[in-house]
C-alpha positions in Angstrom: -77.5 -127.5 118.8 -79.7 -130.4 117.8 -83.4 -130.6 118.0 -85.2 -133.2 120.1 -86.0 -135.1 117.0 -82.3 -135.1 115.9 -81.2 -136.3 119.4 -83.9 -139.0 119.3 -82.7 -140.1 115.9 -79.1 -140.4 116.9 -80.1 -142.4 120.0 -82.3 -144.6 118.0 -79.5 -145.3 115.5 -77.0 -146.0 118.3 -79.5 -148.6 119.7 -79.6 -150.3 116.2 -75.8 -150.6 115.9 -74.4 -152.0 113.8 -77.5 -151.8 111.6 -79.5 -149.1 109.9 -83.0 -147.8 110.2 -85.8 -146.8 107.9 -87.1 -143.2 108.3 -90.6 -144.7 108.8 -89.3 -146.7 111.8 -87.7 -143.6 113.3 -91.0 -141.6 112.8 -93.0 -144.4 114.4 -90.6 -144.7 117.4 -90.4 -140.9 117.8 -94.2 -140.6 117.8 -94.6 -143.4 120.3 -92.0 -141.8 122.6 -93.5 -138.3 122.4 -97.2 -139.2 122.3 -97.8 -142.1 124.7 -101.3 -143.4 124.6 -102.0 -142.1 121.1 -104.9 -144.1 119.7 -104.6 -143.2 116.0 -102.3 -145.9 114.4 -101.4 -143.6 111.5 -100.5 -140.5 113.6 -96.8 -141.1 113.1 -97.2 -140.0 109.5 -97.1 -136.3 110.6 -93.4 -136.8 111.7 -92.1 -138.5 108.5 -91.2 -135.3 106.6 -89.5 -133.9 109.7 -87.5 -137.2 110.1 -86.3 -137.0 106.6 -85.3 -133.3 106.9 -83.5 -134.0 110.2 -81.7 -137.0 108.6 -80.5 -134.8 105.8 -79.3 -132.1 108.2 -77.4 -134.7 110.3 -75.9 -136.2 107.1 -74.7 -132.8 106.0 -73.0 -132.4 109.4 -71.4 -135.8 109.0 -73.2 -137.5 111.9 -75.5 -139.8 109.8 -75.1 -141.6 106.5 -78.0 -141.8 104.1 -78.1 -145.2 102.3 -79.8 -146.0 99.0 -79.8 -149.7 98.0 -77.3 -150.3 100.8 -74.8 -147.8 99.6 -74.0 -144.4 101.0 -75.3 -141.5 98.9 -74.8 -137.7 99.2 -77.6 -136.2 101.3 -78.7 -134.0 98.4 -79.1 -137.1 96.2 -81.3 -138.9 98.7 -84.5 -139.7 96.8 -87.0 -142.4 97.2 -86.5 -145.3 99.6 -83.6 -144.6 102.0 -82.1 -146.0 105.2 -80.1 -144.2 107.8 -77.1 -145.2 109.9 -74.5 -143.5 112.0 -71.6 -142.1 110.0 -68.6 -144.4 110.0 -70.6 -147.6 110.7 -70.6 -150.5 108.3 -73.5 -153.0 108.0 
């Protein structure tokens, strides 16, 4: 069973088809959706680690691809700047 964050991430990536998304973009969108009216412009930061962990779980399950420099990488090798896309999609 997926978490609300994982479900949100999959929906967000579906909306971006055929493209990909930065984990920061996902964290900002998730925060905006779950905390409407938040006045702290940096509050989304508290979701970033959870977004990256959720992305790695979804990648391990084969639902999401982790991209580094535009190329798919193994979830355990995902370091630094990454992007996410639905598994099986090509940009």
